[in-house]
N, C-alpha and C positions, 0 to 999 in steps of 0.2 A: 543461579542455575550452574550446575557443575558439569564439566565434560561436554559442553555444547559445541557442536561442530562449527567450523569457522563459517561456513555457508549452510544455513539451514532455513527453510521456510517455516516460520511459526505464525499461526493464525488462530483466530476464533472460527471454528468450522463445524458443520454437521456433515451428515452422510452426503447431502446434496448440495450444500451451500458453503461459500467462503465470505467472511467479512472483511472488507478493506476500507480504508479511510481517504477522505480527501477534505481539503478545506477551500472554502470559497467565500466571496463577498455575500453578505446577506441577501443582495438582490437575486443571486443565482441558488444559494443554498437553501434559503427558506421556501421558495416555491418547490424545489426539488423534494425537500422533506415533507412538505405539506400534500403534494400529489403522488409521492412514492415513485417518482420518474423524473428525469432530467427535462428541464423545459426546453422549448425550441431555441431559446437564447444560448444554450450550451452548445459550444462550437464542436460539432462532430468530426470536422475536418482536421482539428489540432491534435497533437499528441497529448494525451492525458496520462499522468502517473498515479498509480493506485498503490497503496502501501498496507499490507497486512498487520503492521506494528502500530498499535495505538501510542506507544510513548515515542516511536520514530516520527509519527504525525505531530505529536505535542512539540517535539523538537522543532520541526519544520515550520509549524505556525505559531510558536511561542504561546502555547496554552491559549490559542484563539485570539491572540492580542495583535497580531500582525496585520497590516493593511490588506484588505481583499482576502483575508484568511480568517475572518472573525466567525464564521459559521462552519463547524466540523461535522462532517457527515460520516456515519457508518452506513456503507453501502454493501448489502447482501447481494452476492451474485451467485451464479449457478457454478458448482465445481467443474462442470463440462466445459463451460466458457474458460474459467480460469485456467484448467489444465490445457485447454487448446492454445491459449496465448502462451503458456510456459513452454510448451512442446514446439511452438513455432518461433519462439523468441531467439535472439541473439544477444550477446554481450554488448553493452553500450561502448566498451572500450576494447582494445586489442590486447589479448593474452595469449603468450607464446605457448603455454600449456594447452590451450584449447584450439587455437587457429594454426593452420599450416603456415601462413605467413600473413603480412598485413594486407595483402590483396585479397585474400580469402576473406578476411574479417571484413573489409571494405565492401566486398560483394554481398555478404550476409546482411550487413546493414542496409544495403541498397534494396534488397529483395524481401525483406521481412517487415511486418507491421507491428512488431513487439520488441522492446529492448529491456534488458535486465541491468541493474545496478545493485551492487552490494555494498551497502554503506553501514559504518559502525552502529550497531544496536545501542540503544540509550537505556540508562538507568532511570530510577524515579526522579532524580534530580537532573536529568537530561544529559548526564556525563556519558562519554562514549564508553562501550563495552568492549572486550576483546574479540567478540565474534560479530557477524554481520547479520544484517536485515535486508530483506528483499524490497526493492521498488521495482515495479512493472510498468514500463511506459507503453501505451497503446496509441496506435495511430490508424488512419485509413479505415479499412473495412472492420478491424478489430475494435478500434475507438467506437465506431457506430454500433457495432454488435454489443459492446459493453453498455452502451447507453440505452439501446432500444430492444435488446433481446435477452441478454444475460441478467439484468437488474431484476431482483425479486422483491427488495424493498429498500427503502432509504430512511434512515432515522437521523434526527438532529441530536448530535451527543454533545453539544456545546455546553449545556448545563453540567454534563458530567465532567467534562474537561476542566470547568471553572471549579467545581466542587473538589475535585482531586488537588487542583493547584491551590486553593484556598486552605485545605488541610495541611498541605505541606508549608505554606507560609506561616500556619499556626503552629508549626513544630509538632504535627501529628502524622509522621510518616507511615506509621502501621495502619492507621485509618485510611490514609490515602491509597495505600497499596491494596487494602481490601476492596477497593472499588473498582481497580484495573480490570479490564475485560480478560477472561482466561484465554491465553493463546498458547497452544500445544503444537508440537511438531506436525507439519502436514506432509503427508505422504503423497507424492505424485510420481513416484518411480524415480530412478537415477536421472540425472540431467547434467551428463558430462558436457554438453555444449554450452552450459551455463556455469561451468567450473564448480558444480555441486554434485 
């Protein structure tokens, strides 16, 4: 990708939904995929991090090989919910270009239920790229809304992750790349409070 902005949301999305990724142990991930919703054992009071980048998720979970991350889920959620979280979010770190001072940043962290981190996007071999990928953390009411209101569908994409990884190990990067989910720039309006 040429001329990619340093901070840009890229995702698989439709007019009404956005796909994000998470990885769980099979005991949580498999029931969620089977039922199309998060089971009662999914802790709704904890902060949960959702990632629109498939390759960043692969970097995080080691191609579904890390402990308690062996099941990779593609969670399709409503655009309305995703946009609400973005517009209510604050940065997870202090940024002088965004916050008046550290006290203002601390207050925003205290009073919001969503956090944004911009981490280096990853290439097919999981190496860092010069532009960033969004991670969106949800807690409290937004975590509960994500699990119980915004979720449209949940798919187990672990077989896809393993197939892509297998092609890479076999020296077939073009075939691996052809299987990646199509992620395009996501327009949600300017997000100056998130440095984007």
